[in-house]
C-alpha positions in Angstrom: 22.9 39.1 -16.1 21.2 42.2 -15.5 17.1 42.7 -15.9 17.8 45.0 -18.9 19.9 42.2 -20.6 17.1 39.4 -20.0 14.5 41.7 -21.7 16.7 42.5 -24.7 17.6 38.6 -25.1 13.9 38.0 -24.8 13.0 40.6 -27.6 15.7 39.4 -29.8 14.6 35.7 -29.7 10.9 36.6 -30.3 11.9 38.9 -33.3 14.0 36.0 -34.9 11.0 33.6 -34.4 8.6 36.0 -36.0 10.9 36.3 -39.2 11.3 32.6 -39.5 7.6 32.1 -39.2 6.8 34.7 -41.7 9.1 33.2 -44.5 7.6 29.5 -43.7 4.1 30.9 -44.4 5.4 32.3 -47.5 6.8 29.1 -48.6 3.7 27.2 -47.8 1.6 29.8 -49.5 3.7 29.4 -52.9 3.1 25.5 -52.8 -0.5 25.9 -52.3 -0.7 28.2 -55.4 1.2 25.7 -57.5 4.2 27.9 -58.0 6.8 25.4 -56.8 8.0 24.2 -60.1 8.6 27.9 -61.2 10.5 28.7 -58.1 12.5 25.5 -58.6 13.3 26.5 -62.2 14.3 29.9 -61.0 16.7 27.9 -58.8 18.1 26.1 -61.8 16.6 22.6 -60.8 13.2 22.6 -62.4 12.1 20.4 -59.4 9.3 21.0 -57.1 9.6 23.1 -53.9 8.9 20.3 -51.4 12.0 18.3 -53.0 14.3 21.2 -52.7 12.7 22.1 -49.3 15.6 21.2 -47.3 18.3 22.9 -49.5 16.0 26.1 -49.8 15.4 25.8 -46.2 18.9 25.9 -45.1 19.6 28.9 -47.5 16.4 30.7 -46.2 17.5 29.9 -42.6 20.9 31.5 -43.2 19.3 34.5 -44.8 17.0 34.8 -42.0 19.5 34.5 -39.4 21.6 37.2 -41.2 18.7 39.5 -41.7 17.7 39.0 -38.2 21.2 39.7 -36.8 21.4 42.8 -38.8 17.9 44.0 -37.9 18.5 43.5 -34.3 21.7 45.6 -34.5 20.2 48.5 -36.4 16.6 48.5 -34.9 15.9 45.8 -32.3 18.7 46.8 -29.8 17.5 50.5 -29.6 13.7 49.4 -29.5 14.5 46.9 -26.8 16.3 49.5 -24.7 13.3 51.8 -24.9 10.9 48.8 -24.2 13.0 48.1 -21.2 12.8 51.5 -19.8 9.1 51.7 -20.3 8.6 48.5 -18.4 11.0 49.7 -15.6 9.0 53.0 -15.5 5.5 51.2 -15.3 7.0 48.9 -12.7 8.2 52.0 -10.6 5.1 53.9 -10.9 3.0 51.0 -9.8 5.4 50.5 -6.7 5.2 54.3 -5.7 1.3 54.0 -6.2 1.3 51.0 -4.0 3.3 52.7 -1.3 1.0 55.7 -1.4 -2.4 53.7 -1.1 -0.7 51.8 1.9 0.4 54.9 3.5 -3.1 56.4 3.0 -4.9 53.2 4.2 -2.6 53.4 7.4 -3.7 56.9 8.2 -7.4 56.0 7.8 -7.1 52.9 10.0 -5.2 54.9 12.9 -7.9 57.4 13.1 -5.6 60.1 13.3 -6.0 63.5 11.5 -4.5 64.6 8.3 -1.7 67.1 8.6 -4.2 69.7 6.8 -6.7 69.0 9.7 -4.7 69.4 12.6 -5.7 72.3 15.0 -3.5 75.2 15.1 -0.8 75.6 12.5 0.4 72.8 10.5 2.8 75.1 8.8 2.9 78.5 11.0 2.8 81.7 9.1 6.1 83.2 8.9 7.4 85.3 11.7 10.2 87.7 11.7 10.8 88.6 15.3 10.2 87.2 18.7 9.1 89.8 21.4 9.5 89.1 25.3 8.2 91.9 27.6 8.5 91.4 31.2 7.9 93.4 34.5 9.5 93.8 37.8 9.0 95.5 41.0 12.1 97.8 41.8 11.5 97.8 45.6 11.8 93.9 45.5 14.9 93.5 43.6 13.5 93.7 40.0 13.1 90.0 39.2 11.5 90.3 35.8 8.4 88.1 35.3 5.1 88.2 32.9 2.7 88.4 34.5 4.1 90.2 37.7 2.2 89.8 40.8 2.4 92.7 43.4 0.5 93.9 46.5 -2.0 96.6 46.4 -0.7 100.3 46.6 2.1 102.1 45.1 4.8 100.5 43.0 7.6 101.5 40.7 7.4 99.0 37.8 10.1 98.5 35.4 9.5 97.1 32.1 12.0 95.4 29.9 11.6 94.3 26.2 14.0 91.9 24.1 13.4 91.8 20.3 15.1 89.1 18.4 15.3 88.7 14.6 14.5 85.1 14.0 14.6 85.6 10.2 17.5 85.0 7.7 17.6 88.6 6.6 18.2 92.0 8.0 15.0 94.0 9.3 15.6 97.4 8.0 13.5 100.5 9.0 12.6 99.0 12.4 10.8 100.6 15.3 8.7 99.8 18.3 6.7 101.6 20.8 5.0 101.0 24.1 1.3 101.7 25.0 2.0 102.8 28.6 2.5 106.5 28.6 5.3 106.5 31.0 7.4 104.4 28.5 6.6 106.6 25.7 10.0 108.2 25.4 11.6 104.8 25.4 10.4 103.7 21.9 13.0 103.4 19.1 12.8 104.0 15.5 14.9 103.9 12.3 17.5 101.0 13.3 18.3 97.7 11.5 18.2 94.4 13.1 20.8 91.9 11.6 19.8 88.0 11.5 19.8 86.6 15.2 20.7 90.0 16.8 18.5 91.3 19.6 17.6 94.7 20.9 16.9 95.4 24.5 15.0 98.5 25.9 14.0 99.1 29.3 11.6 101.7 30.8 9.8 102.2 34.2 6.8 104.1 35.8 5.1 104.5 39.0 1.5 102.8 39.5 -0.9 102.9 42.5 -3.5 100.5 41.9 -6.0 98.2 44.1 -7.2 95.0 42.7 -6.4 95.8 39.4 -4.5 94.7 36.1 -2.2 97.0 34.3 -0.8 95.9 31.0 1.8 97.3 28.5 1.8 96.5 24.9 4.9 96.7 22.6 4.5 97.0 19.2 7.3 96.3 16.5 7.2 97.1 12.7 9.9 96.9 10.0 9.8 98.7 6.6 11.9 95.9 4.7 10.6 93.2 4.8 7.2 94.6 6.0 6.7 92.9 9.2 4.6 93.4 12.4 4.6 91.9 16.0 3.1 92.6 19.4 3.4 91.3 22.8 1.6 92.2 26.1 3.3 92.6 29.6 0.9 92.3 32.4 1.2 93.3 36.3 -1.6 92.2 38.7 -2.2 94.4 41.8 -3.7 92.5 44.7 -6.5 90.3 43.9 -8.6 91.5 41.0 -12.1 90.1 40.9 -11.8 86.9 38.4 -14.6 85.7 36.6 -14.6 82.2 35.3 -15.9 81.5 31.7 -19.7 81.3 31.6 -22.1 81.0 28.8 -21.6 80.4 25.1 -19.4 82.7 22.9 -22.2 83.1 20.2 -26.1 83.2 20.5 -26.8 79.8 18.8 -25.2 77.0 17.2 -24.4 73.3 17.2 -21.3 71.7 18.3 -19.5 69.9 15.5 -16.5 68.7 17.4 -15.9 68.2 21.2 -12.6 68.5 23.2 -10.1 65.7 22.2 -12.2 65.1 19.1 -10.5 62.9 16.5 -10.8 65.2 13.6 -8.4 68.0 14.8 -8.9 68.4 18.7 -6.5 65.7 19.9 -5.3 66.6 23.3 -7.2 69.9 22.9 -9.5 71.5 25.3 -11.7 73.0 22.4 -15.0 72.9 20.7 -16.2 73.7 17.3 -19.5 75.5 17.0 -21.1 75.2 13.4 -24.6 76.1 12.1 -23.7 79.8 12.3 -23.7 82.5 9.8 -20.7 84.5 8.6 -20.6 87.8 10.4 -22.2 86.3 13.7 -21.0 88.2 16.8 -18.4 86.6 19.0 -18.4 87.9 22.7 -16.0 87.5 25.6 -17.2 84.8 28.2 -15.3 86.3 31.0 -13.4 89.4 32.1 -9.9 89.4 31.0 -6.9 91.1 29.0 -6.6 90.5 25.2 -3.2 88.8 24.7 -3.5 88.8 21.2 -6.0 90.1 18.6 -4.5 88.7 15.3 -6.0 89.9 12.0 -5.0 90.1 8.3 -7.0 90.2 5.3 -7.4 87.2 3.0 -7.2 83.9 5.0 -6.0 85.5 8.0 -2.8 86.3 10.0 -2.5 82.5 10.5 -3.6 80.9 7.3 -2.5 77.3 8.1 -4.1 77.2 11.5 -6.4 79.7 13.3 -7.0 82.2 10.7 -8.0 85.4 12.4 -8.3 85.0 16.2 -8.4 86.7 19.6 -6.8 85.2 22.8 -8.0 86.4 26.1 -6.3 85.8 29.6 -8.0 85.9 32.8 -7.3 88.9 35.1 -4.9 86.8 37.2 -3.4 84.9 34.3 -4.4 81.7 35.6 -6.2 80.5 32.3 -6.9 81.7 28.7 -9.3 81.2 25.8 -9.1 81.4 22.1 -11.7 82.6 19.5 -10.7 81.5 16.2 -11.6 81.4 12.3 -12.9 85.1 12.7 -13.9 87.4 9.9 -12.9 90.4 12.0 -11.6 91.4 15.5 -13.0 94.3 17.4 -10.4 94.6 20.1 -6.6 95.2 20.3 -3.6 93.7 22.2 -3.8 94.8 25.7 -7.2 95.7 26.0 -9.5 95.1 28.7 -12.6 93.1 28.1 -15.7 92.4 30.0 -18.1 89.5 29.9 -20.5 90.0 26.8 -18.1 92.4 24.9 -17.8 91.7 21.4 -14.4 90.3 20.2 -15.0 89.8 16.5 -17.3 88.0 14.1 -17.4 84.5 12.8 -15.9 83.2 9.4 -13.9 80.5 7.7 -10.4 81.9 7.9 -7.3 79.8 8.3 -7.2 76.0 8.5 -11.2 75.6 8.2 -13.7 73.6 5.9 -16.4 75.7 6.7 -17.9 78.7 8.8 -17.5 77.9 12.5 -16.0 79.1 15.5 -13.1 77.4 17.3 -13.5 77.9 21.1 -10.5 76.6 23.2 -9.4 76.9 26.8 -5.9 76.8 28.1 -5.6 75.5 31.7 -9.1 74.8 32.0 -11.3 71.8 30.9 -13.9 72.4 28.3 -16.7 71.2 30.7 -19.2 72.5 33.1 -19.3 74.9 34.7 -17.0 76.7 32.3 -19.5 76.1 29.5 -23.2 75.7 30.0 -23.3 71.9 28.9 -20.9 69.3 28.1 -23.4 66.4 27.1 -25.9 66.3 24.3 -28.1 63.6 22.8 -25.0 61.6 21.6 -23.7 61.6 25.4 -20.6 63.5 26.5 -19.2 65.9 24.0 -15.5 64.9 24.9 -14.1 63.0 22.1 -17.0 63.4 19.4 -16.7 64.7 15.9 -18.8 66.0 13.3 -22.2 65.6 15.4 -22.0 66.1 19.2 -25.7 66.1 19.4 -25.8 69.5 21.3 -27.5 72.7 20.0 -28.2 75.9 21.8 
């Protein structure tokens, strides 16, 4: 028997018992009021109710049985169905609620960050194209790389750009251009790029450099849908003077999360610097090349992650740093920056719960000597969250 039938039979029995109880209470009330003889006379016997109780009871029982059956057919069954559905809905709701509470407790006890607290993008901002720019030394057989390392002196450098449509629609009115003047004539405009299609363009130029870095930025844009993307190619001549990160990226502040912090820095060499005001200047901590200067109005170009940010690569490409959750950026892709140069200003864009600067390294530990101090009043900043006990 199904659960619904069980509920219906239960309600049917209850309805019958209630009806019988009501009739018997009415019969008892008539006796107490001395109306038994009158009822007996009406029934044609002239005897008190108690004497004819059995006969009347039988008649009443039959009437009640019939009434209950008819009442159940007309009203009880539909009502019972509704009640059964309501009961099942309540049980289902409590079950889902219990599952949700259990899941939440499991997340809390596991000490893992919630999806919306993760560093980087929990759901990356939509991109339409992928751009790959590489360089080669024509005299050495043109093996394309990024960055490309060559010796000091004169080299014929070839650049190759591959643009791929990674969206599900056609990119109409597309165009791209290069920052290097030698490639100025290689730019293409007014073309359409179908889903999954690629466009490859090459150009070349001659450079004579000593211990220097040459960059070439390719910029892509489409009219429908409106999209934009940039990528930077780098050629390293000789051994440029490489500086390691030094100092803090802002004048003052307090660390609210350290590298590998449980809040959102799991397996991440980064710190969060709080106790600073919106608009505070963010400065480069080493000489390098801007890999990406990402800015959009509102909540930034990466609203579910870094918001507005600047990523700077070392001159030899051995490491990089990111400066995130910015209000504005003061540099462009491919720019050469020096220690102390302003990159942008502090804000609260992207996946951020308050005004702060996210400062992170790639291929370097977030520790001395790359930052001035890596311990505070609460000990090492590694793994700390909320209050690292380090202000400067």
